[in-house]
Backbone bond lengths (Angstrom), bond angles and torsions (degrees), N, CA, C in turn:
res aa  C-N    CA-C-N  psi(-1)  N-CA   C-N-CA  omega(-1)  CA-C   N-CA-C  phi
1 M - - - 1.459 - - 1.521 110.74 -
2 K 1.351 115.07 -44.46 1.460 119.46 179.55 1.526 110.77 -63.07
3 K 1.339 115.79 -37.98 1.460 119.49 179.57 1.527 110.67 -64.36
4 M 1.339 116.56 -38.01 1.460 120.35 179.93 1.520 110.38 -66.31
5 I 1.339 116.13 -44.17 1.469 120.20 178.98 1.517 110.35 -61.92
6 R 1.342 115.36 -42.63 1.465 119.83 179.68 1.528 110.70 -62.86
7 A 1.326 117.20 -39.46 1.465 121.11 179.52 1.519 111.01 -65.30
8 I 1.351 115.79 -40.19 1.466 120.08 178.86 1.516 110.74 -64.60
9 V 1.336 116.21 -43.30 1.467 120.94 179.44 1.520 110.44 -61.95
10 M 1.325 116.80 -44.19 1.461 120.69 179.80 1.525 111.19 -63.09
11 A 1.335 116.09 -38.65 1.468 120.13 178.92 1.517 110.72 -64.62
12 L 1.340 116.40 -40.87 1.464 120.24 178.58 1.518 111.51 -65.31
13 V 1.336 116.05 -42.53 1.467 120.40 179.22 1.523 110.31 -62.27
14 L 1.332 116.50 -44.36 1.459 120.92 179.79 1.523 111.01 -63.00
15 S 1.346 116.06 -40.53 1.462 120.15 179.23 1.519 111.27 -63.25
16 L 1.346 116.18 -43.83 1.465 120.36 178.34 1.515 111.15 -64.41
17 F 1.319 116.40 -37.70 1.464 120.61 179.59 1.522 111.08 -63.83
18 L 1.332 116.46 -45.75 1.461 120.49 -179.32 1.516 111.34 -65.94
19 T 1.342 115.99 -39.31 1.467 119.58 177.68 1.511 110.57 -63.76
20 G 1.331 115.46 -41.41 1.462 119.94 178.87 1.507 111.75 -62.99
21 C 1.313 117.15 -40.09 1.465 120.73 178.47 1.512 110.76 -63.35
22 G 1.345 115.22 -40.12 1.455 118.25 -179.73 1.507 111.92 -65.60
23 Q 1.325 117.53 -39.43 1.455 121.24 -178.96 1.517 111.72 -73.83
24 L 1.315 117.07 -35.99 1.459 119.76 -179.91 1.519 111.17 -76.08
25 G 1.325 116.05 -34.46 1.455 120.09 177.72 1.510 112.17 68.44
26 L 1.338 115.37 -146.97 1.457 122.19 -177.12 1.518 109.93 -99.60
27 K 1.305 116.70 135.69 1.463 121.67 179.12 1.516 109.70 -130.10
28 N 1.299 115.84 151.05 1.460 121.90 177.34 1.522 108.63 -88.19
29 G 1.333 115.34 86.23 1.450 120.14 178.39 1.512 114.16 69.09
30 G 1.342 117.74 15.00 1.450 120.85 177.84 1.511 113.90 73.43
31 K 1.337 118.95 11.78 1.460 121.39 -178.69 1.520 110.36 -74.17
32 E 1.329 116.18 142.54 1.451 121.10 176.09 1.522 109.16 -77.52
33 L 1.337 115.41 153.48 1.449 119.95 177.59 1.521 110.08 -68.92
34 A 1.330 116.71 117.63 1.460 120.97 176.39 1.516 110.35 -94.35
35 S 1.317 116.83 -27.80 1.463 122.79 178.64 1.514 107.72 -154.61
36 G 1.315 116.06 -176.85 1.456 118.58 -177.62 1.510 110.31 88.25
37 G 1.303 116.83 -140.20 1.455 119.17 -177.44 1.508 112.76 -175.12
38 V 1.335 114.57 -165.48 1.460 121.61 -178.01 1.525 108.87 -133.60
39 L 1.315 115.72 128.02 1.460 122.90 174.25 1.523 107.13 -111.59
40 V 1.329 116.17 123.24 1.463 120.44 -177.06 1.522 109.69 -102.46
41 L 1.325 115.47 126.75 1.460 123.07 177.49 1.526 108.32 -101.60
42 K 1.338 115.94 121.07 1.461 120.58 -177.49 1.526 110.55 -123.75
43 V 1.307 116.11 126.83 1.459 122.11 168.53 1.520 104.22 -129.33
44 N 1.325 116.54 -89.96 1.455 122.20 157.21 1.521 105.72 -113.42
45 P 1.340 117.17 -49.24 1.465 116.95 165.04 1.524 108.99 -59.71
46 E 1.308 116.50 137.88 1.473 121.36 177.27 1.526 108.27 -120.53
47 I 1.326 115.44 119.50 1.462 120.89 -172.38 1.523 109.92 -128.32
48 A 1.326 116.20 128.82 1.461 121.84 176.91 1.525 109.16 -97.47
49 I 1.327 116.02 127.10 1.463 121.98 -179.01 1.523 108.57 -112.16
50 E 1.312 115.99 112.98 1.465 121.09 179.73 1.524 109.40 -90.46
51 Y 1.326 115.80 138.42 1.467 120.41 -178.86 1.526 109.74 -137.17
52 D 1.332 115.20 157.96 1.461 119.61 -179.83 1.521 110.75 -92.88
53 E 1.332 115.96 -170.86 1.465 120.50 -176.52 1.521 113.27 -65.72
54 K 1.334 116.69 -15.03 1.466 120.70 177.98 1.533 112.60 -98.61
55 G 1.328 116.41 -0.25 1.460 120.17 -179.28 1.508 114.03 84.73
56 V 1.333 116.87 14.42 1.469 121.87 179.60 1.529 108.95 -91.27
57 V 1.316 116.91 135.57 1.462 122.16 -176.48 1.527 110.91 -68.34
58 T 1.332 115.24 128.64 1.467 121.26 178.21 1.529 112.41 -114.77
59 G 1.317 116.78 -13.39 1.458 119.90 179.90 1.519 111.46 -165.80
60 V 1.327 116.22 149.08 1.463 122.22 177.15 1.522 107.44 -133.83
61 T 1.332 116.32 124.14 1.457 120.60 -173.65 1.521 111.22 -124.24
62 A 1.323 116.44 133.86 1.462 121.49 175.05 1.519 108.87 -81.75
63 R 1.330 115.97 128.04 1.458 120.68 178.93 1.531 112.13 -97.47
64 N 1.322 117.04 -9.53 1.465 120.84 173.97 1.528 108.95 -151.31
65 N 1.318 116.15 173.96 1.464 120.23 -174.60 1.524 112.91 -64.86
66 D 1.339 116.91 -36.21 1.464 119.43 -179.71 1.524 111.55 -61.97
67 A 1.316 115.61 -30.08 1.465 119.93 -177.14 1.524 112.64 -73.17
68 I 1.327 117.14 -24.88 1.467 120.61 -177.07 1.527 110.99 -60.98
69 E 1.321 115.88 -46.94 1.468 120.15 -178.96 1.525 110.90 -65.19
70 I 1.337 116.46 -37.86 1.466 120.07 179.83 1.524 110.34 -63.56
71 I 1.322 116.75 -46.82 1.469 120.88 -179.60 1.522 110.85 -62.27
72 N 1.329 115.93 -42.39 1.461 119.61 -179.02 1.529 112.82 -64.76
73 S 1.338 116.31 -23.18 1.466 119.89 -179.11 1.530 112.63 -85.90
74 C 1.318 116.67 -6.15 1.470 121.10 -177.23 1.526 110.18 -111.82
75 D 1.307 116.46 121.26 1.461 121.39 -179.78 1.529 111.03 -98.90
76 G 1.322 115.02 150.26 1.458 120.59 170.85 1.513 115.96 69.22
77 L 1.330 118.00 29.80 1.464 119.96 179.75 1.527 112.03 -70.76
78 I 1.327 116.36 -38.09 1.461 120.51 179.93 1.523 109.55 -66.18
79 G 1.323 115.55 130.05 1.459 120.42 179.48 1.519 113.93 96.43
80 K 1.335 116.74 -10.59 1.462 119.51 176.57 1.529 110.40 -80.00
81 E 1.338 116.00 159.94 1.453 120.05 167.83 1.529 107.64 -64.14
82 T 1.324 116.27 146.77 1.466 119.85 -177.05 1.517 111.88 -55.39
83 R 1.328 116.92 -43.92 1.469 119.59 -178.51 1.529 111.28 -61.80
84 E 1.343 116.92 -34.93 1.461 120.24 179.21 1.524 110.84 -69.36
85 A 1.326 115.98 -43.08 1.462 120.03 179.85 1.524 110.99 -64.46
86 V 1.326 116.31 -40.26 1.466 120.07 179.57 1.523 110.79 -62.89
87 T 1.329 117.04 -42.67 1.469 119.45 -179.53 1.530 111.52 -65.84
88 V 1.323 116.89 -37.00 1.471 120.29 177.03 1.528 109.81 -62.83
89 L 1.327 116.23 -43.80 1.463 120.83 -179.66 1.526 111.61 -67.76
90 V 1.331 116.86 -41.64 1.468 120.42 178.27 1.528 110.34 -61.44
91 A 1.330 116.40 -42.87 1.464 120.42 178.52 1.531 110.88 -62.08
92 A 1.331 116.35 -42.49 1.466 120.42 179.99 1.526 111.11 -65.69
93 I 1.334 116.46 -39.45 1.468 120.59 178.47 1.528 110.34 -64.33
94 G 1.320 116.16 -42.97 1.461 119.92 179.30 1.509 112.53 -65.52
95 E 1.323 116.27 -42.91 1.459 120.46 -179.64 1.527 111.88 -67.88
96 A 1.333 116.00 -21.17 1.465 120.05 176.83 1.529 111.68 -82.33
97 G 1.335 116.93 -2.53 1.461 120.74 174.01 1.509 116.17 95.36
98 Y 1.332 117.54 12.91 1.463 119.75 -176.80 1.526 113.83 -80.81
99 F 1.323 117.90 -7.31 1.462 120.19 -179.93 1.525 112.62 -103.33
100 V 1.331 116.25 17.39 1.457 120.57 178.83 1.521 108.90 -72.12
101 E 1.341 117.01 143.25 1.461 121.68 -179.89 1.522 110.35 -60.86
102 E 1.325 116.39 137.57 1.451 121.12 -178.10 1.528 111.02 -81.96
103 V 1.313 115.69 171.52 1.459 121.73 -175.55 1.522 111.55 -61.45
104 E 1.334 116.49 -40.11 1.459 120.44 -177.39 1.520 112.64 -72.96
105 G 1.299 117.98 -1.53 1.453 120.54 -178.73 1.507 113.28 88.59
106 E 1.324 117.02 2.20 1.459 121.26 179.40 1.525 109.75 -85.58
107 Y 1.338 115.08 147.16 1.456 119.60 177.36 1.523 110.29 -90.40
108 R 1.305 115.76 154.64 1.456 120.79 176.59 1.526 110.90 -62.50
109 Q 1.308 115.49 162.09 1.455 120.47 -178.75 1.523 110.46 -127.72
110 I 1.321 115.35 134.69 1.458 121.01 171.96 1.520 107.61 -97.58
111 V 1.306 116.43 128.61 1.463 121.33 175.76 1.519 108.14 -116.44
112 L 1.323 115.94 127.49 1.462 121.99 172.74 1.520 107.52 -110.02
113 E 1.313 116.14 119.11 1.468 120.65 -177.59 1.528 110.43 -114.81
114 I 1.319 115.48 127.95 1.458 120.42 172.55 1.521 106.34 -85.67
115 E 1.310 116.82 110.24 1.456 119.59 -174.55 1.523 111.19 -65.62
116 S 1.318 115.57 139.71 1.458 121.55 -176.80 1.528 111.29 -54.75
117 G 1.338 116.01 135.07 1.459 121.59 -179.62 1.513 113.95 92.30
118 S 1.325 116.86 -5.66 1.468 120.46 -179.38 1.521 111.20 -74.15
119 Q 1.322 115.48 151.68 1.460 122.68 173.78 1.528 108.26 -104.69
120 L 1.323 116.19 141.78 1.459 120.07 177.20 1.522 109.38 -94.38
121 P 1.329 117.99 127.85 1.470 121.34 -179.16 1.521 113.36 -60.66
122 S 1.339 116.97 -30.04 1.464 120.90 -179.35 1.517 109.09 -157.00
123 D 1.329 115.86 167.37 1.461 120.70 179.32 1.524 111.98 -68.13
124 T 1.321 116.34 -21.86 1.468 120.44 -177.62 1.534 112.67 -101.64
125 F 1.313 116.71 8.30 1.465 121.34 -175.23 1.528 112.00 -55.98
126 I 1.330 116.91 -52.91 1.461 120.31 -178.02 1.520 111.02 -67.78
127 D 1.339 116.50 -39.80 1.467 119.67 177.89 1.527 111.12 -57.07
128 E 1.326 115.95 -42.31 1.464 120.44 -178.57 1.527 111.39 -66.82
129 V 1.333 116.02 -40.11 1.467 119.86 178.89 1.525 110.36 -65.28
130 V 1.331 116.14 -45.75 1.468 120.52 -179.00 1.523 110.97 -62.78
131 E 1.326 116.42 -43.30 1.464 120.22 180.00 1.529 110.78 -63.13
132 A 1.342 116.34 -39.56 1.463 120.29 179.03 1.529 110.97 -65.14
133 V 1.327 116.61 -41.72 1.465 120.64 177.87 1.524 110.10 -64.03
134 K 1.327 115.53 -42.95 1.466 120.55 179.53 1.528 111.20 -57.97
135 N 1.319 116.77 -45.86 1.464 120.76 -179.05 1.527 111.63 -64.98
136 T 1.329 116.28 -38.30 1.465 120.18 178.19 1.522 110.93 -63.02
137 I 1.325 115.77 -43.09 1.464 120.74 179.81 1.523 110.84 -64.40
138 K 1.325 116.02 -42.00 1.467 119.82 179.24 1.523 111.29 -63.22
139 D 1.323 115.78 -42.41 1.462 120.09 -178.32 1.530 111.70 -60.39
140 H 1.335 115.76 -31.61 1.467 119.97 -178.19 1.533 112.48 -97.75
141 H 1.329 116.89 -1.69 1.468 121.61 178.59 1.524 111.82 58.42
142 W 1.335 116.10 40.53 1.454 120.44 177.18 1.518 109.97 -90.18
143 K 1.341 115.94 153.65 1.460 122.68 175.59 1.526 107.85 -108.42
144 I 1.320 116.33 109.32 1.455 119.86 -173.08 1.517 110.19 -144.43
145 N 1.324 116.21 141.76 1.454 121.19 170.82 1.522 108.83 -86.64
146 L 1.319 116.09 149.20 1.461 120.98 -178.76 1.517 109.95 -126.75
147 E 1.325 115.77 134.68 1.460 120.73 179.60 1.522 109.45 -138.17
148 I 1.334 115.75 140.35 1.462 121.24 176.25 1.522 108.34 -112.95
149 E 1.325 117.13 128.97 1.458 121.53 179.92 1.527 111.16 -106.93
150 N 1.337 114.74 145.64 1.473 123.39 175.35 1.520 113.93 69.37
151 E 1.342 118.35 13.65 1.462 118.82 -179.41 1.522 111.70 -67.21
152 S 1.341 116.51 -29.27 1.463 119.37 -178.66 1.527 111.80 -68.81
153 D 1.325 117.43 -23.27 1.466 120.74 177.84 1.519 111.91 -67.02
154 Y 1.323 116.20 -15.44 1.464 120.92 -177.71 1.523 111.98 -113.70
155 G 1.338 115.45 18.71 1.454 119.76 176.92 1.508 113.84 72.30
156 L 1.335 117.20 18.34 1.460 120.99 179.99 1.518 109.55 -93.80
157 S 1.323 115.76 151.74 1.458 120.19 177.31 1.515 109.36 -71.76
158 D 1.342 115.39 158.22 1.460 120.01 -179.13 1.519 110.82 -63.80
159 Y 1.322 114.73 134.27 1.459 120.31 175.52 1.523 107.44 -97.97
160 E 1.327 116.67 117.48 1.450 121.35 177.40 1.519 108.77 -121.19
161 D 1.329 114.74 164.56 1.463 119.32 -179.42 1.517 111.59 -55.98
162 T 1.343 116.06 -39.12 1.455 119.33 -175.39 1.515 112.06 -69.32
163 D 1.341 117.67 -16.59 1.459 119.71 177.96 1.518 111.59 -69.88
164 Y 1.322 116.76 -17.67 1.449 119.97 -172.93 1.518 113.51 -122.10
165 D 1.354 118.18 16.34 1.457 118.23 179.23 1.518 112.05 -127.75
166 K 1.333 117.87 15.69 1.451 119.70 -178.07 1.516 112.11 -65.62
167 D 1.315 115.88 -33.90 1.458 119.48 -177.28 1.514 112.53 -101.40
168 D 1.336 116.77 4.40 1.454 119.86 -178.08 1.518 110.36 -76.62
169 D 1.324 115.85 158.00 1.451 120.40 175.80 1.519 109.12 -89.43
170 D 1.347 116.02 -162.37 1.452 119.48 -176.98 1.515 112.31 -61.35
171 D 1.337 116.92 -24.31 1.457 120.97 179.69 1.516 110.00 -93.41
172 T 1.317 115.96 49.38 1.456 120.16 -177.33 1.515 111.02 -59.35
173 D 1.322 115.23 141.01 1.459 120.37 -177.36 1.513 112.53 -87.53
174 Y 1.323 115.93 -13.01 1.451 120.08 -176.74 1.510 108.78 -118.77
175 I 1.314 115.76 103.52 1.448 121.26 -175.79 1.512 109.04 -95.18
176 D 1.348 116.88 119.97 1.456 121.31 177.98 1.518 108.63 -69.37
177 H 1.340 117.18 137.07 1.453 120.21 -179.75 1.519 111.69 -61.20
178 D 1.335 117.34 -29.09 1.455 120.91 -177.61 1.514 112.58 -92.05
179 D 1.327 117.02 -4.32 1.458 121.16 -175.84 1.513 109.46 -95.03
180 K 1.296 117.10 110.17 1.459 121.62 -179.89 1.524 110.11 -115.28
181 D 1.344 115.87 43.30 1.454 121.54 179.62 1.517 111.91 58.41
182 T 1.310 116.60 31.24 1.452 119.81 178.59 1.510 110.93 -69.04
183 D 1.343 115.11 151.15 1.457 120.11 178.16 1.518 111.60 -78.88
184 Y 1.322 116.04 -11.70 1.452 119.25 -177.16 1.515 108.69 -118.48
185 D 1.347 116.50 89.31 1.453 120.42 -175.23 1.510 112.39 -133.31
186 D 1.330 116.06 25.17 1.462 118.30 -177.81 1.512 112.69 -82.15
187 K 1.328 117.78 -9.03 1.454 124.75 177.31 1.527 113.38 73.00
188 D 1.326 118.29 -23.45 1.449 119.50 -179.80 1.515 110.64 -76.56
189 T 1.291 117.73 -32.24 1.456 121.55 -176.89 1.502 108.71 -161.78
190 D 1.333 115.51 154.07 1.457 118.70 178.24 1.512 111.17 -70.48
191 Y 1.323 115.48 -25.11 1.444 119.61 -179.00 1.509 108.82 -128.34
192 D 1.287 116.06 94.15 1.455 121.61 -177.14 1.509 109.87 -94.33
193 D 1.369 115.80 142.35 1.458 119.26 -178.79 1.516 112.05 -59.58
194 K 1.344 115.93 -31.54 1.462 119.13 -177.76 1.514 111.65 -67.99
195 D 1.348 114.80 -29.77 1.448 118.46 -177.73 1.525 112.02 -86.94
196 T 1.328 116.95 -22.05 1.449 120.56 -174.88 1.512 110.38 -77.61
197 D 1.300 115.54 134.32 1.450 120.35 -173.98 1.528 110.02 -97.63
198 Y 1.336 115.02 69.05 1.451 119.63 174.78 1.510 107.68 -114.24
199 D 1.322 116.45 83.98 1.456 120.43 -176.38 1.523 112.07 -83.61
200 N 1.344 116.49 -27.95 1.451 118.97 -178.92 1.508 110.52 -77.80
201 D 1.334 116.71 141.78 1.455 120.37 177.47 1.517 108.65 -64.47
202 S 1.307 117.32 123.45 1.453 121.35 -176.09 1.514 110.95 -72.11
203 D 1.348 115.41 142.74 1.459 120.71 176.26 1.515 111.44 -85.37
204 Y 1.314 114.51 -2.26 1.451 118.14 -176.70 1.507 109.66 -119.45
205 D 1.314 116.37 128.83 1.457 122.97 178.25 1.517 109.03 -98.30
206 N 1.343 115.81 151.99 1.456 119.35 -178.99 1.526 112.39 -60.31
207 D 1.335 117.85 -29.44 1.458 120.83 -175.32 1.517 112.53 -95.05
208 S 1.313 118.46 -6.02 1.464 119.68 -175.21 1.506 110.26 -151.29
209 D 1.342 114.79 143.28 1.455 118.26 177.59 1.512 111.68 -75.18
210 Y 1.325 117.33 -24.18 1.444 121.96 -179.28 1.505 108.34 -133.58
211 D 1.314 115.87 106.51 1.461 119.62 -175.57 1.507 108.50 -146.77
212 D 1.353 117.18 89.92 1.456 119.88 -177.70 1.506 111.44 -76.02
213 V 1.338 116.57 -61.18 1.453 120.17 177.34 1.523 107.66 -136.38
214 T 1.344 114.72 47.25 1.468 122.50 -177.85 1.522 111.63 50.87
215 D 1.392 116.95 44.45 1.462 120.58 176.04 1.519 111.29 -77.88
216 Y 1.320 115.68 -17.39 1.447 118.95 -175.27 1.514 110.59 -108.42
217 D 1.316 114.92 137.84 1.461 121.71 179.98 1.524 108.43 -76.57
218 N 1.348 116.31 131.85 1.454 119.79 -178.85 1.517 112.81 -66.59
219 D 1.347 117.44 -21.77 1.461 120.16 -175.23 1.517 112.20 -87.13
220 S 1.319 118.72 -2.49 1.467 119.80 -176.04 1.506 109.91 -140.57
221 D 1.346 114.41 138.91 1.454 118.00 176.81 1.520 111.40 -78.53
222 Y 1.326 115.91 -20.76 1.461 120.14 -178.32 1.507 108.88 -127.55
223 D 1.270 116.68 113.01 1.458 121.13 -179.73 1.514 109.33 -92.46
224 D 1.360 117.04 141.47 1.456 121.05 -179.50 1.515 111.74 -60.24
225 S 1.339 115.61 -25.05 1.456 117.91 -177.18 1.515 112.50 -63.61
226 D 1.363 115.96 -19.55 1.452 118.63 179.94 1.534 111.88 -70.70
227 Y 1.340 115.43 -19.72 1.461 119.02 -175.12 1.516 113.02 -112.83
228 N 1.317 119.44 12.42 1.464 122.24 178.15 1.522 109.97 -77.75
């Protein structure tokens, strides 16, 4: 009986230890963050990436159970540039099957959150991370929405899907939630001349019901030329 109780206790201790390791993740010598910040990568796995004032990764933490396996599959994250570590993690998440199309036909979404109180190493820090993620997604031909959270707290402009698909081809990796492959998406008007398929020269002019080669004066219903 005592042996059974001891075995149960040991199993519980081991379980708590493994859970603790997963939540603590990887640390650079166990040092606390003195500067820098935290960038959180969310898909279904949620992973916090700690970086120093130079943007170098000092710690990687699993925020849920799915993230533990992803972190364990990635070697050498500590010491990498943040953008490099993020791309490695995004690739691992995708290869684990988290970017598969859902039942409702919706695509998965990557969320990058700048955790409150974080310092940005440079003005281009987020741009570099987003561009790196974009390239990784393109290389793997994944269909994913991208969202940045808390960027306005740092004086940055809003990051939307359309900010990153201007140069994409038909297989764009960033699908706008409002974009449903509509033919009218120029934003200037619902009916843009560029989108309208009127290739034939119209026989009707806006100012006249009958205007072949502007033989008729717009100011008169009866032109003298009709009676010459």
